[in-house]
N, C-alpha and C positions, 0 to 999 in steps of 0.2 A: 437094676437100673444102671445104664452105662454112664460114663463120666459126663458126656455131652448133655444128657437129660438132667443129670444132677446139677450141672452148671446153670442150665436154663431155669430149672426149678428154683435154684438159689437166687438167680437174678430176679425172678418173679416175686419171691418172698421178700427180698431186699426192697424191691420197688413198692410192694404192698405195704411193707413196714414204714418206708419213707413217706408214702402217701398218708398213712394213718398218723404218723408223727406230725406231718405238716398240718393235717386237719386238727389234731389235738392242740398243736401250737397256736393255730389260728383261733381255735375256740378259747384257749387260755388268754390270748391277746385281746380278743373281743370281750371276754369276761373282765379282764383287767381294765380295759378302757371303760367299760360300763361302770365298774366300781369307781374309777377315777372321776367320771362325769357325775356320778351320784354324790361322791364326796365333795366335788367342786360346787355343786348346786347347794348341798347342805351347808357349806361354809361360805355361801354368798354374802357379799356386803349389800345391804339394803338401806338406802337413805331416803328420807321423806322430808320435804321442805315446804313451808308456806310463807308467802310474802304478800301482805296486804299493804296497799298504798292509796292514800288520798293525795290528789294533785290538783291544785288550783292555779289557773292561768288568767292573768289580766293583761290583755294585748290591745293596744290602742287602735288596731285595725278592726276590732269587733266591738259592737255595742253591748254584747253579753260576755260574761266570763265563762271559762270552762271549769267544771267541777267533775272530777273523775274519781270513782271508787272502784278499785280493781283488786282481785285476788289471784295470785299465781300459786298453783300447787305443782310440785315437782317430785317425781318418783324416779330414783336411780337404782338400777340393778347391776351388779358386777359379780358373777361367779368367780370362785377362786381359780387362778390360772392353772392350766394343765400343760406341762412340758414347755413352758414359755409362752403359750397361747392364752390370751385373755379376751373376754368379751365384755362390753359395757352397753347398756341400753338405758336411755333417759327420756322420759315423757313429761311434757309440760302441758298444763291446762290453765288458761286465763279466762276469768269470768268478771263481768261487770256486776256491781252490786248497786241496786237502785236505779234511778233514772239516768239515762245517758245524756248528760249535759256537756258533752265534749265530742270533738271530731276524732275518731280513731282511724280515719282514712277508709273505713269500710262501712260505717253505720249511717252514712248520709247526712250527718249533723254538720252542715257546712256554715251555719251562722254563728258558730262558736270556735274558739281557738283549738288547735290540735293537741291531743295527748295520744301519742302513738302506742297504744296498748290494746290492739284489737282482740276480740274474743276468739277462742278456738282451742282445740287440742292438737298438739304438735309433737312429732317425733324429733326431739331436740338433738339426741345423739344415738347412734347405733353403729358400733365400730368393733373391729377385730384388731387386736394388738399382739405383736410378737416381740419378745425380749430374750430369745434364746441365744443370740450372739452377744458376746461380751461388749458392753459399752454401746450397744446399738438398740434402737427402738423403732419398730415399723408399725404404722397405724394406717388402716384402710377403712373407709366408711365415713359416715356423718360424724363430724368431730368438732371440738372447740379448738380454735387457733388464735393464739395471742402472742404476737411477736414484739419483743422489746417492751416499750411502754404503751403499746397499742395505738401509736400515733398514725400508723399506716395500715396495720392489719390487726383487728381485734374482734371481740365478741359482743360489744355493745351491751354489756351485762346490766346496765342501769335500767333498760327497758324490760318490761315483763316478758316479752317474747325475745329470747336471745338470738343473736346472729351466729349460725354455725355453718360448716362447710362440708360438702361432699368431696372428699379429697383422699389422697394417698401421701403419707409423710414418712420420711426416713431421717433419723438423726443419729449422730455418733459422737461419742466423747473420746478424744484423743488424749488420754492421760487426764490430769487434773485441771489443765488450763484451757485447752482448745476444744470447742464444740462446733459442729457443723450440722446443718439440716437443709433438706430439700422437700418441698411440697408441691404437688400438682393439684389444682382445684378445678373441678368440672362444673360445680354449681355452688352459688352462695345463697343460703337460706336466710332471708332478711327479716328484720323486725316487723315488717308489714304483713306477714302471713299469720295463720296458715291459709286463709281464704284468698282467692284471686281478686285482683283489683288494681287500682292505681294509687300510688306507685306499685310496680310489680313486686310480688312476694319473693321471687327468685331472680338471680342473675345467672344466665347461661354463659359460661366462660371457659377459656383456656388460659389459666393463670399459673405462672411459675414463681415460686417464692424460694429464695436462697438466702440463708443467714449463716454467718460465721462469727463466733465470739471468742475472744482471747483474754483471759484474766491474768494480766501481768502481776498485779499486786492489788491489795485493797485500795491503793491510791490511784490505780489506772486499770480500767476494764474497757476493751475496745470491741465494738460490734460493727461488722460490715454487712450490707444487704443489697440484694438485687431483686426487685419485684417487677415482673412483666405481667400486666393485666390486660387481657383482651376480652371484651364483653360483647356477646352476640346481640343482646337486646338492650344495650345501653352504650352505643358507640362513643358518646362524648365522655364516658368514664375511662375509656381505654388509655393506658399510660405505661411508660417504662421509667422506673425510678432506681437510681443508684445512691447509696448513702453510707456515711460513716458516723458512728456515735461513740463518744468517750464519756465515761462516768468514773467517779471515784469518791472516796471518803478518807479524810486525814485527821487523826486525833489531834486535838488542840490542848485541852486541859480537863482532867477528870473524865466525865462522861461526855463532854462537849466534843463534837466533830465538825469539821468543815467539809461540806459536800459540794460537788459541782457536776454539771452536765454540759457538754458541747457537742453539737450535731450539725452536719451539713448533708444535704441531698440535692440532686439535680434530676429533673423530670422532663420528658418529652412525650409527644403523642405516640400511640401504638395502634396497630390494627386498622380498623376503618374509622378512627376518630376523624371527623371532618375538619378539624382545626390543626394546623401545623404550629407548634409552639415549643418554647423552651422556658422553663421556670425553675427557680431554686427555692430551697427551704433551708433555714438555719435557725438554730436555737442556742442561746447562752443562758445558763442558770447557775446560781451559786447561793449557798446558804450555810447557816450554822445552827446546830441544835443538839439537844440531848433528849432522853426519853420523855420528859414532861413539857418541853418547850422547844419550839423551832421557828426560825425566820429564814425565808428565802425570797429572792427576787429573780426575775427572768425576763428575757426579751426573745420573742418568737416571731418569725417572719415567713409568710407564704407569699412569694412574688406574684405579681399580676401585670396586666397590660391594659391599654385602652381598648384593645380588640376583645370582643366577647369570646369566652371559652379558652382564653390563654392563661388563666391563673392556675397556680399549683393546686392539684385536687387530691383528695384523700377519700375515695369512695368506700373503702373497707375499714376505715378507722372506727375506734370507739370515740365518737366525736364529743359526747357529753363531758368527757374528762378534760377537754381542752377549750380554751377561748370562752370560758364562762358557762355556768350551768343554765343560763337562760336560753342557750342553744340558738343564738341569733346568727351564728356563722357556720351552720351545718354545711352550707355551700360557700366557697370562697368568693367574695365579690370580684368582679372583673379587674378592679384596681389593686387586687391583693389585699393583704392585711398585715399590720404590725400590732403585736400584743405585748405591751409592757405591763408586768404584773408583780405584785408583792403579796406573799402569803404568810400567815402566822398559824402555827399548829400548837396545840397544847392539851393538857389534861386538867380539868377542873369540874367540881360538882359531880364527880363520878362519870363524866363524859369525855369523849375524844372530840376536840373542837378544831375546826378549820375556818379561817377567815381570809378571804382573798379579794383583792381589789385589782381591776383590769382597766387599762386605758387603750382603746382601740383606734387605729387610724389606717388610712389607705397606704399601701406600699408605693403605689404610683400616684403622683399628684400630692396635694396638700389637704385632702379631705379628712376631717376628724369624724370617725364613725360614732363613738360614744364611750361611756364608762359603765362599769358594772361592779356591784358588790355582792359577794357570795358568802353565806354563813351556814355552817352545819354543826350539829352536835349529835353524837352517837353514844347511846347508853347500852353497853352489854349487860344483860340481866341473866345471872347464873350462867349455865353452860350452853343453854339451847335457845335463848331469846335475846332480842335486841330491839331498841326503839331509836328511830332516827328522826330528827327535826332538821329541815333544810330550807333555805330560801335564796332566791337570786333576784336582783333588781337591776335592769338594764335601762340606762338613760341615753337616748339617742341625741347626738349633736347635729344631725342632719335637719336642715330647716324645713324641707318639704318631704312629708311622709309619702312613701310609695308602698302600698299594701303588698306588692309582690316582692319587696326587698325587706326582709325581717329586721335588718340592722338599722333601718330608718324609723322604726317604731319603738316607743317606750313599752317595755314588757316586764312584768313581775311574775314569778312562779314560786309556789310554796308547797312543801311536801310534809306529810306525816307517814312514816313507814314502820310497820311492825313485822318482824321476821321470827320464824320458829323453825329450827332444824333438828332432825332426829336421825 
């Protein structure tokens, strides 16, 4: 064999060996990946939760009270991450127990007050998360989003069907003090689902959420935000909001600490909102407390105007957590709202107690809306169970009741809730 033939033969042998090695490597990689997936599934986190709730509503606009018995069952699956990639799937199922003596917005019971816990099985979360870059987390898919104290963007976790978002989020920690995040939301999956109806179960949107926080010290944490919300099927909700929030806690004596919150935001119309408006939001809150007892007072204002649709709006907020548990101000009145409140928290009789008193009035004009008293007691039982008793009584100061305006009606609500998590 001459040298040229030997060279060609050597090249063919080398090429064949390279192909074989590549095939073997591919096979090894595939086998390794399969083993990783099998190990990930085997090491999955599986959580199961049940939440039963009885809710009674006495609303002066109705001759009959609402009585709702509902059970939410939740299954959450999260395989162990592989090379920084993680998956989470969460399914909720809400069922009525017994007669439907309440309006869940889907069952057609319009002669009784609303309890917005409609029946159905829902894909609550389904997301892919990547944490392979240091200090960075990227999440794509249906996800829970809760920004700051959820005053503008939250999950409405009090209702049985949670609000989640079809979105893409990236967040990054710049050292120990500075954190920034950006989220694009394409759809909001609301508490009114999963069945179609009115109000709509989803909001189609092009929403941008930007948050930046800086922890200077325990005595001062700053959070800035820009929220641009443009809704295709709810033009009047569309808005652009800029804000700054400051919080802190200062030791006083022993376990006692003084805490405060100060926040300001400004808002205007966005997209196809038919109303041109500008409205501000501000909050001042201060309190003192220790693990077994606390006292705080606050003053929150959402500006309004005499023109309809000009009030500060919060369409994606966890509204039940603000302006009273009776939920009389889920929509801001045209005249805006001022909320002066005092809250006491404490531990007694094995329970965590909260007592809050609110005084509501219009921000524009001199109208007094009403007052409200809220009380709750939560008993943790062992590791997996809890019992909650809760009540809210709203007394309207408006002399003429308007059934279309909830703040003009006396309303009382009471809850018994049992939870089990495994």
